N, CA, C and O atoms as a MOPAC input file, in Angstrom:
PM7 MOZYME 1SCF
protein

 N      0.84800 1    -1.68700 1     0.03800 1
 C     -0.27800 1     0.42800 1     0.16200 1
 C      0.78700 1     1.54400 1     0.03200 1
 O      1.46500 1     2.14200 1     0.86700 1
 N      0.72400 1     1.58700 1    -0.86400 1
 C      1.17000 1     3.74400 1    -0.87200 1
 C      0.49200 1     4.74100 1     0.40400 1
 O     -0.65200 1     4.80300 1     0.85500 1
 N      1.43300 1     5.28700 1     0.65800 1
 C      0.98700 1     6.24000 1     1.01000 1
 C      0.51400 1     7.30300 1     1.08500 1
 O      0.20700 1     7.34600 1    -0.10600 1
 N      0.08700 1     8.47500 1     1.55900 1
 C     -0.45400 1     9.37700 1     0.88600 1
 C     -0.05000 1    10.76100 1     0.38700 1
 O     -0.58600 1    11.68100 1    -0.23100 1
 N      1.38200 1    10.43800 1     1.04500 1
 C      2.05700 1    11.47200 1    -0.06700 1
 C      2.28700 1    11.10200 1    -1.02800 1
 O      1.99300 1    11.75000 1    -2.03300 1
 N      3.15900 1     9.42600 1    -1.11100 1
 C      3.67200 1     9.01900 1    -2.12800 1
 C      2.49900 1     9.57800 1    -4.10100 1
 O      2.77100 1     9.99500 1    -5.22700 1
 N      0.89200 1     9.04800 1    -3.05400 1
 C      0.47400 1     9.46700 1    -4.30000 1
 C      0.17600 1    10.55700 1    -4.71800 1
 O      0.03100 1    10.74100 1    -5.92700 1
 N     -0.02500 1    11.78600 1    -3.57900 1
 C     -0.15500 1    12.85000 1    -3.95600 1
 C      1.72800 1    13.68500 1    -5.18100 1
 O      1.88200 1    14.59300 1    -5.99800 1
 N      2.58700 1    12.69100 1    -4.56800 1
 C      3.53600 1    13.52200 1    -5.52800 1
 C      3.70800 1    12.47500 1    -6.74200 1
 O      4.13900 1    13.22600 1    -7.61700 1
 N      3.64100 1    11.33400 1    -7.25900 1
 C      3.01300 1    10.57900 1    -8.21700 1
 C      2.33500 1    11.54000 1    -9.13000 1
 O      2.74200 1    11.79900 1   -10.26200 1
 N      1.18600 1    12.09600 1    -8.52400 1
 C     -0.04600 1    13.14400 1    -9.37100 1
 C     -0.00100 1    14.01900 1    -9.22200 1
 O     -1.10200 1    14.51500 1    -9.46200 1
 N      0.92900 1    14.96500 1    -8.80600 1
 C      1.44200 1    16.15200 1    -9.30900 1
 C      2.59600 1    16.15900 1   -10.41800 1
 O      2.67900 1    16.97600 1   -11.33500 1
 N      3.38600 1    15.19800 1   -10.19100 1
 C      4.02200 1    15.37100 1   -11.73500 1
 C      3.54000 1    13.59900 1   -12.86100 1
 O      4.04700 1    12.78000 1   -13.62700 1
 N      2.47500 1    13.88600 1   -12.29400 1
 C      1.60900 1    13.53500 1   -13.74700 1
 C      1.14000 1    15.15100 1   -14.14300 1
 O      1.81300 1    15.67800 1   -15.02900 1
 N      0.64200 1    15.51400 1   -13.87300 1
 C      0.10800 1    16.26700 1   -13.79000 1
 C      1.02200 1    17.58800 1   -14.36900 1
 O      1.21900 1    17.76500 1   -15.57200 1
 N      1.29700 1    18.05900 1   -13.80300 1
 C      3.10100 1    18.53500 1   -14.45800 1
 C      3.27400 1    18.49700 1   -16.43800 1
 O      3.36200 1    19.33100 1   -17.33900 1
 N      3.24600 1    17.05900 1   -16.31400 1
 C      3.57000 1    15.74900 1   -17.52800 1
 C      2.38500 1    16.56500 1   -18.05800 1
 O      2.65300 1    17.40300 1   -18.91900 1
 N      1.18100 1    16.44300 1   -17.68400 1
 C     -0.07700 1    16.97200 1   -18.50900 1
 C     -0.38500 1    17.93100 1   -18.63600 1
 O     -1.00700 1    18.21000 1   -19.66100 1
 N     -0.18900 1    18.63400 1   -17.94800 1
 C     -0.51900 1    20.33300 1   -18.47100 1
 C      0.19100 1    20.65700 1   -19.58800 1
 O     -0.20300 1    21.27800 1   -20.57500 1
 N      1.77400 1    19.97300 1   -19.25900 1
 C      2.95100 1    20.73100 1   -20.77400 1
 C      2.09100 1    20.71100 1   -22.08600 1
 O      2.12200 1    21.31900 1   -23.15600 1
 N      1.08100 1    19.44900 1   -21.35300 1
 C      0.86700 1    18.85100 1   -22.94000 1
 C     -0.15600 1    19.14800 1   -23.11300 1
 O     -0.41300 1    19.06500 1   -24.31400 1
 N     -1.22200 1    19.58700 1   -22.35600 1
 C     -2.48900 1    20.61300 1   -22.67200 1
 C     -2.65700 1    22.11700 1   -23.10200 1
 O     -3.56200 1    22.78500 1   -23.60200 1
 N     -0.79700 1    22.44100 1   -22.48600 1
 C     -0.71400 1    23.83200 1   -23.62100 1
 C     -0.14100 1    23.67200 1   -24.09100 1
 O      0.73100 1    24.48700 1   -23.78800 1
 N      0.52700 1    22.53300 1   -25.55400 1
 C      0.68000 1    22.59500 1   -26.56300 1
 C     -0.02400 1    22.70200 1   -27.13800 1
 O      0.05700 1    23.54300 1   -28.03300 1
 N     -1.18500 1    21.89400 1   -26.97800 1
 C     -2.93000 1    21.02000 1   -27.83200 1
 C     -3.15100 1    22.24000 1   -27.62100 1
 O     -2.65300 1    22.84700 1   -28.56900 1
 N     -3.91900 1    23.40000 1   -26.45600 1
 C     -4.65100 1    24.84900 1   -26.41000 1
 C     -4.42800 1    25.15900 1   -27.31800 1
 O     -5.15800 1    25.19200 1   -28.30900 1
 N     -2.86100 1    25.60600 1   -27.15300 1
 C     -2.29100 1    26.77500 1   -27.62900 1
 C     -2.55000 1    26.18800 1   -29.81200 1
 O     -3.14200 1    26.96700 1   -30.55900 1
 N     -2.07000 1    25.02200 1   -30.27400 1
 C     -2.05000 1    24.64700 1   -31.61700 1
 C     -3.55500 1    24.83000 1   -31.28600 1
 O     -3.82100 1    26.00900 1   -31.05400 1
 N     -4.37600 1    24.17000 1   -31.22000 1
 C     -5.83300 1    24.32100 1   -31.17400 1
 C     -6.41900 1    25.94200 1   -31.49200 1
 O     -6.86800 1    26.29400 1   -32.58300 1
 N     -6.32400 1    26.64200 1   -30.52600 1
 C     -6.60400 1    28.06300 1   -30.74900 1
 C     -5.94400 1    28.99300 1   -31.80700 1
 O     -6.39000 1    29.47900 1   -32.84600 1
 N     -4.23900 1    29.11100 1   -30.94400 1
 C     -3.62000 1    30.09000 1   -31.14600 1
 C     -2.91700 1    31.42300 1   -30.39600 1
 O     -2.09100 1    32.27400 1   -30.72600 1
 N     -3.85100 1    31.06500 1   -28.99200 1
 C     -3.32800 1    32.35300 1   -27.87300 1
 C     -2.53200 1    30.89800 1   -26.59000 1
 O     -2.82900 1    29.82200 1   -26.06800 1
 N     -1.58000 1    31.75700 1   -26.66200 1
 C     -0.95600 1    30.67600 1   -25.10000 1
 C     -1.94900 1    31.21500 1   -23.84200 1
 O     -2.02900 1    30.60300 1   -22.77700 1
 N     -2.79600 1    32.63000 1   -24.17500 1
 C     -3.23100 1    32.80200 1   -23.05100 1
 C     -4.52700 1    31.65500 1   -22.40700 1
 O     -4.60300 1    30.92200 1   -21.42100 1
 N     -5.42100 1    31.98200 1   -23.55700 1
 C     -6.31200 1    30.51100 1   -24.05300 1
 C     -5.67500 1    28.77000 1   -23.83900 1
 O     -6.22600 1    27.92900 1   -23.12900 1
 N     -4.99900 1    28.65100 1   -24.27000 1
 C     -4.22900 1    27.62800 1   -23.80600 1
 C     -4.01700 1    27.42400 1   -23.05000 1
 O     -4.33400 1    26.26700 1   -22.77300 1
 N     -3.19700 1    28.32800 1   -21.75500 1
 C     -3.12400 1    28.16900 1   -20.35300 1
 C     -3.89800 1    27.82100 1   -19.72200 1
 O     -3.92400 1    26.90400 1   -18.90200 1
 N     -4.76600 1    28.65800 1   -20.09900 1
 C     -5.75200 1    28.57500 1   -19.45200 1
 C     -6.90300 1    27.48200 1   -19.29800 1
 O     -7.81400 1    27.46400 1   -18.47000 1
 N     -6.63100 1    26.62500 1   -20.26400 1
 C     -7.66100 1    25.70500 1   -20.45400 1
 C     -6.32600 1    24.55800 1   -19.62800 1
 O     -6.56200 1    23.68700 1   -18.79100 1
 N     -5.55000 1    24.77400 1   -19.95600 1
 C     -4.49900 1    23.44700 1   -19.13200 1
 C     -4.47700 1    23.66100 1   -17.84500 1
 O     -4.48300 1    22.74900 1   -17.01900 1
 N     -4.45000 1    24.81200 1   -17.58000 1
 C     -4.76000 1    25.30300 1   -15.67400 1
 C     -6.15500 1    24.29900 1   -15.26000 1
 O     -6.11700 1    23.39500 1   -14.42400 1
 N     -7.25100 1    24.66400 1   -15.98300 1
 C     -8.23900 1    23.78400 1   -15.74400 1
 C     -8.19200 1    22.51600 1   -16.10600 1
 O     -9.04300 1    22.00500 1   -15.37900 1
 N     -7.89700 1    21.96300 1   -16.54000 1
 C     -7.66000 1    20.48800 1   -17.24900 1
 C     -6.76600 1    19.52400 1   -15.72700 1
 O     -7.21300 1    18.48600 1   -15.23900 1
 N     -5.52800 1    20.21300 1   -15.28300 1
 C     -4.44200 1    20.18600 1   -14.79100 1
 C     -5.26600 1    19.65600 1   -12.93600 1
 O     -4.88100 1    18.76000 1   -12.18600 1
 N     -6.53500 1    20.71300 1   -12.73100 1
 C     -6.67600 1    21.53100 1   -11.44800 1
 C     -7.85900 1    19.93200 1   -11.06700 1
 O     -7.82000 1    19.33700 1    -9.98900 1
 N     -8.85800 1    19.51600 1   -12.31900 1
 C    -10.26800 1    18.63500 1   -12.51800 1
 C     -9.54400 1    16.98800 1   -12.36100 1
 O     -9.95900 1    16.15300 1   -11.55700 1
 N     -8.32000 1    16.75700 1   -13.37600 1
 C     -7.15100 1    15.50600 1   -13.08500 1
 C     -6.50800 1    15.33300 1   -12.23200 1
 O     -6.04400 1    14.22800 1   -11.95100 1
 N     -6.24000 1    16.74700 1   -11.36700 1
 C     -4.97200 1    16.09000 1    -9.93400 1
 C     -6.20000 1    15.65600 1    -8.83600 1
 O     -6.00800 1    14.65100 1    -8.15100 1
 N     -7.66100 1    16.54900 1    -8.65300 1
 C     -8.38600 1    15.88300 1    -8.14100 1
 C     -8.41600 1    14.44800 1    -8.14900 1
 O     -8.05800 1    13.77800 1    -7.18000 1
 N     -9.07600 1    13.69100 1    -9.84100 1
 C     -9.58800 1    12.70000 1    -9.41200 1
 C     -8.37900 1    11.97300 1    -9.78100 1
 O     -8.51700 1    10.75800 1    -9.63300 1
 N     -7.34500 1    12.30200 1   -10.17300 1
 C     -6.16800 1    10.99000 1    -9.84000 1
 C     -5.82000 1    10.50200 1    -8.52600 1
 O     -5.51400 1     9.37800 1    -8.12700 1
 N     -5.95600 1    11.76200 1    -7.87700 1
 C     -5.78400 1    11.58000 1    -6.10700 1
 C     -6.94600 1    10.32200 1    -5.28200 1
 O     -6.72900 1     9.46800 1    -4.42300 1
 N     -8.39900 1    10.79000 1    -6.15100 1
 C     -8.81900 1     9.94400 1    -5.66200 1
 C     -8.52400 1     9.10300 1    -6.18800 1
 O     -7.51100 1     8.64000 1    -5.66100 1
 N     -9.00400 1     8.24600 1    -7.47200 1
 C     -8.98100 1     6.98000 1    -8.06200 1
 C     -7.62500 1     6.78200 1    -7.48200 1
 O     -7.86800 1     5.57600 1    -7.50400 1
 N     -6.17400 1     6.84600 1    -6.88000 1
 C     -5.21900 1     6.32600 1    -6.29100 1
 C     -5.38400 1     5.41500 1    -5.89900 1
 O     -5.16000 1     4.23800 1    -6.18100 1
 N     -6.18200 1     6.41300 1    -4.56800 1
 C     -7.19500 1     6.22100 1    -3.05700 1
 C     -7.60400 1     4.55400 1    -3.37000 1
 O     -7.02200 1     3.56800 1    -2.91600 1
 N     -8.69800 1     4.58000 1    -4.21700 1
 C     -9.43600 1     4.15400 1    -4.20000 1
 C     -9.19000 1     2.84000 1    -4.37000 1
 O     -9.79300 1     1.99300 1    -3.71200 1
 N     -8.04600 1     2.46200 1    -5.49900 1
 C     -7.29700 1     1.26800 1    -6.20000 1
 C     -6.57800 1     1.15800 1    -4.74200 1
 O     -7.02100 1     0.13300 1    -4.22400 1
 N     -5.90300 1     1.62000 1    -4.10600 1
 C     -5.42700 1     1.25000 1    -3.28800 1
 C     -5.51800 1     0.59700 1    -1.53700 1
 O     -4.82100 1     0.43300 1    -0.53600 1
 N     -7.07400 1     0.37200 1    -2.12500 1
 C     -7.84300 1    -0.42900 1    -0.92300 1
 C     -8.23200 1    -1.85900 1    -2.26400 1
 O     -8.48500 1    -2.86500 1    -1.60100 1
 N     -8.28500 1    -2.02500 1    -3.03400 1
 C     -8.56800 1    -2.63400 1    -3.97700 1
 C     -7.88100 1    -3.94000 1    -3.42100 1
 O     -6.70600 1    -3.91600 1    -3.79000 1
 N     -8.11700 1    -4.93000 1    -2.77100 1
 C     -6.93100 1    -6.56100 1    -2.69200 1
 C     -7.12800 1    -7.30100 1    -3.79200 1
 O     -7.01400 1    -8.48700 1    -3.48300 1
 N     -7.47100 1    -7.10300 1    -5.41000 1
 C     -7.62200 1    -8.03900 1    -6.57000 1
 C     -6.31000 1    -7.39300 1    -6.73500 1
 O     -5.80600 1    -6.34400 1    -6.33300 1
 N     -5.85400 1    -8.58600 1    -7.61500 1
 C     -4.65200 1    -8.44200 1    -8.40400 1
 C     -3.44600 1    -8.80000 1    -7.93100 1
 O     -2.55000 1    -9.25300 1    -8.64400 1
 N     -3.34000 1    -8.56600 1    -6.37900 1
 C     -2.16400 1    -8.15500 1    -5.13700 1
 C     -1.56700 1    -9.57500 1    -5.16300 1
 O     -2.20400 1   -10.55600 1    -5.54800 1
 N     -0.46100 1    -9.60500 1    -4.78000 1
 C      0.25700 1   -11.24400 1    -3.95700 1
 C      0.63500 1   -10.67000 1    -2.81900 1
 O      1.02900 1    -9.57500 1    -2.41600 1
 N      0.33900 1   -12.00000 1    -2.32600 1
 C      0.55700 1   -11.32700 1    -0.38800 1
 C      2.54700 1   -11.94900 1    -0.13500 1
 O      3.12700 1   -11.74500 1     0.93100 1

């Protein structure tokens, strides 16, 4: 089982990667750094919260683990 701190660090790193990719996609789609950045920040906030919850739920699932 992971600690909460580990789950959060993993989520933050994953979201930084996602933030950079979303900035690029937003910029390419809109041609605006400002709009692309706003899209990326909103996406990152939603994604971070969702990922932390997802990881904590899976941490409680025993299926597929070996003792």
